[in-house]
N, C-alpha and C positions, 0 to 999 in steps of 0.2 A: 400465408403466401405459399403457393406451390413450390416445393423444394427445387424442382428443375428450373422453374422460372427464376428463383433467387440465384442459382448458380450462374445462369446466363447474365443476369444483371451484375453480379459480382465480377464476372469476367470482363464485361464491358467497362466497368469502372477501372479495372486494372490496366486496360489498354491505354488509359490516359495517365497512368502513373509510371515513372521510370522503372524498368525491370529491377534495378538495384534496390528499389524501395518496396518490392512486393512483400506484403506482410505474411507472417505465419499466423494461423488462426489459433495456435496454442496459447495457453495462458502464461506466456513468458513475455519479457519486455527487453528489447535490445536498445539501450539508451543511444548508442552510436547511430543507429538507423533513424531513430526518432529525431535526433539533433540534425542529421544531414537533411532530412525532409524539411524540418522547420527552417533551416537556413536557406534552402532552395526556394521556398514559397513564402517567406516572411514578407517580402516586399511586392511580389507578384503572385497573387493567389492562384492555386491550382484550379484550372477550369473544369476539372472532373467533379468538383463539389460546388454546392451552392455557396454564394458569397454574400454576406450581409454587411454592407459597407459600414454601417454605424455600430454594428454589434456582432462582430465576427470573431472575437477573441477565443471563445471556447470551442466554436466550430473548428478553428484553426488548430488549437491544441489537441482536440480529439483526432483530427487527421494524423497528427504526428504520433499520437499514442497507437492508432491503428497500424500505421506503417511500422512502428516499433515492435508490433507483435501482439497487441491486446486483442483478445477474442471478444466477440459480442456477448452481451447478456440481455436476453429478451424479458421484458416485464411490461405491465400496463403503462400506458402513457401517463405522464404526470406522477412518476414514481422515482425514488432514488435507488431502486434496486435493479434498474436496467440501463444498458448503454449500447446503442446500436445505430446504424445508418443503413437505409435501404435505398439505393439509387433507383430512380425511375419507378417509385412504388405506386404511382397513381393515387388511388383513393386512400392508401395507407399513409400514416405519418412518415415522412422521409427520415426522420430521426426522432429519438425520444428527448425529453428535456435534458437529460444528463449529457447528451452529445453537444448541445449548443448553449446551455445555460450554466454560468459559472457557479452559482450557488448549488445547483443540482449536482454538478460534477464533483464539487467539493464534498458533498455528503455521500455521493456514490463511493468516493475513495475511502471515506470513513467506514461505510457499510461493507465494502467488498474486500478490504484489506489489501488492495493492490498497491497501496503506498501507506506510509506512516507519517502522521503530523509530528514534526520534530521541534516546532517552535514558531514564534511569531515576533514581529518587531515593527518599528516605525522609523521615521526619519531621524528622530532624536536618539533612539536606541534600537538599532537594527537587529539586535539579538544575535542568534546563531545562524544568520543567513550564510555566513562563510562556510558552513558545513555542507551546503548544497553542491551538487556536481552536475555537469551537463546531462540533460535528460530528466532532471527533477523538475517539480512544478512550484510556482508561487501564485497564490490567490490574493486579491486585494479587496478589502472592505473600505471604500473611500468615503471621507467626508465630502460634502458638496458645497461649493461657494463659501468656503470658510466657516461653515456651521457644522453641527453634528447631525444634520438632516442627511440621512443616507448611511451613516456609520452605525448600522443597526444590527450587525452580526450576520448580515447577508452578504455573500460575496458578489462583487460587481465586475470583477475582471480576472482573467486567467492568463498566465504567461509560462513559457517553458524556458528553462535555463539552457542556453546553447553554447556558452563559452565560460571558461574560468581562467583568468590571467595568472601569470606566475606570482604576482603580488597578492593573489587571493580575490581580486575583483570578480564578482559574479555578474555575468551579462545575460540578458534575457531577450527573446524574440517574441513578438506578438502582433496581432492585428487590432485595428481600431484604436489608434492610428497605426499603420503598419511600421514596425521597427525590426531591425535585425541587430543582435549582439549589443543591445543598449545596457549600460551599467545600471544595476538595480538601484544603486544609491542616487543616480540621476532621475530615475523614475520616482523614487521616494521624495525627491526635492522639487518635482515638477509643480509649479504654482497653479497650474490648471486643475490638477486632480490629486496628484500623489502626496503632497506634503501634509495633507490632513487625514491620511489613511492609515490603516493597519494591514500588515502583510503576513500571510500564513505560509509556512514552508513544509512541503511534502517531499520526503525522500521516497522515490519510486522503487518498488521491489522488482528485482530481476532474478533470472535463473542464476546469474553469475554470483549474486550475493551468497547463496548457499554453497555454490561450488567452491567458494573461497574459504569455507570454514576450515579452521585448523583443528578444531576439537568437536567430535561427534559423540553424543551419548544416546545410545539406543535404549528403548524400553526393554530390549532383550539382553542388554549387557548388565546382568544382575550383579549388584555389589555384594561382596561376601559379608559385609556388615555396614551398619549405618555410619557414614563418615568416609567410606572408601569411594574412590572414583567409580562412576557407573550409575546405574539406576537402582534405587532401593524403594521397595514398596512396604508400607506399614498397613496395619489394620487387619480386619477379619479375612483370612485367606479365601473363604468360600464366596466372598463378595467380589473378588477379582475375576474378570472374565477375559479369556483369550479370544482373539479373532484372527483367522488366517486368510490369506489371499486378499488382504486389504491393508492399507497403511504403508508407510515407508519401509521398504524391504519385505513387504508381504506379511507383516505381523503387527499387531497392536494389542493394547490392553484397554479395558473399559470397566466402568462400574456405574451403579445407579447413584443418584444424588441424594443428599440429605438436605433438609431445609436450613438448619442452623448448627446442629451438632456435627462433629467430625469423627469419622471412622477410618475410611481408607484415604491414604495420602501417598503420593508418588514424589520422589526426589530424584532430580537429575544433578549429578555432581561431576563437573569437568576436572580434568587434570591439565591445567594450562601451563605452557612452557615459559611464558614471559608475562610480566605485568603489562597492562594496557587497557585501552577501551575495546570492548567487544560488543557487537550487536548479537542479541540472542534471538534465535528463531525456534519455534516449535511447529512440528508438522501436524496438521489437522486432517484426518482421513475423511473420506466421503461417508462413512458409516460410523454409528455409535458415538457421534459427537452432536447431541441435540440440545445441550444446555446453552442458554444465551448468556450465562454468567459464570464462565470458567475463571476462577480467581487465582491467577498465577502470582506467586510471590518470588521476586528475584532478590537474592541475597548477594550483594557485591561488597567491594571494599568500602562503599559509602553507606552501607546499611541495607534496609529492606525497602523495595519498591513493589507496590501492588499494581498488577495489570489485569484488567478484566477483558476477556476475549469471548465474543459470541461465536462459539464453535458451530452453531447451527447454520451460520451464513457462510461457512468456508468449506470448500469441496476439494479435497486432495491438494491442499496448498499450504505454504508456509506462512505463519503469522509471526510478526516481529513483536518482541517484548521490550524493544528499545535498546539503546546503547548505554552501557554502564562500565565503570572502571573495575576491573578484577585484578587481584594480585595473583602471581603465579602459584601453582600448586592446586590443592583440592579444597581451598577455603570457600569458594563460590558455590552457589546452589540455586536451583530453580525448584520450587515446590508447588504442587497442585493438590488440593484437598477436595473431598466430595461435598463439602458444605457450600451450596450455591445461592441460598436465599430463596430458591424456588420451592414449590410444594414438593415434599419428599417423595422419592421413588417415582418421579414423573419424567426425569431427564437423564440422559446418558452422558457420561463424561469420558472423553477419549484421552488416552495417554500414548504418545508415540515418540519419535525421535526429537531430540533437542540439539542444536548446533550453536557454536560460538564462532562468530566471524570477526576477525580483527578490523578495527577502525582506527585510522590515524587521527 
């Protein structure tokens, strides 16, 4: 589409959206703005967008994500790698599948790292649904008519968390049928759909997540010895490469991969002030991270947790390695080695800043 035409179409769309909800096109997410939009249009759909009366849930959630600040990702139609809406596009698809299809949006979140899947549950065991906050998402894979037909691993429904009561009750808003601030346990026990389903919980990434970090370990904060707070690199020195003008703070390190043997290893070791749960993020620069199998090892008070990150799909963004319990001091560790399981010396592995964000 002609760029000027797109800007005019985008401006026309915003004329129908309250000015307080005008989104940023940056890759950040303001949960408060997304929630305000969802509550405003949960029961009366926004006329600026198409409305699919019987199947509008993901279209509605996507609108809230857009107003919250999500930027578009353009990709071929029928792909989980894109997310966009084009108002008045004529012969073009007005949106891709990830915009209005729950299963596609679910997989786009897994692909894009704009959120992290933190758990799942059902009516008998809701799991860690209480860890969700307003602005997070819940997807449902429903049984149908009391049978397992339909509970096939494909997501049938999307909802946005819009309220959390003082007693921990999580409330959601959604379309099809339109609801505002409905308790998620009530949804789970709905005899028409919910009680035979499984529910999947996404914590959405925001700029605020990283801004709240209490401990930052840069790849430039060289530890004087292995075991000290900071970043320590092992292996053959000549295999480590510096890159300037890229990465968090304008610098990063990278190395080539090995198929199975390990040579170069990077350790991020925090010095934490207090015991507690911390979510760990690593920054993935736009260059020199081409491996699809960066194998991070998180060493916490509970032992080792392995997290595989597709660096090739992340562009100057933070990737969550999950939430873990860490003791105070320098006993925790995040480790990344050059053994990726891919054919040797074909992929580049990026090493940049790691941060620890306190979680209650």
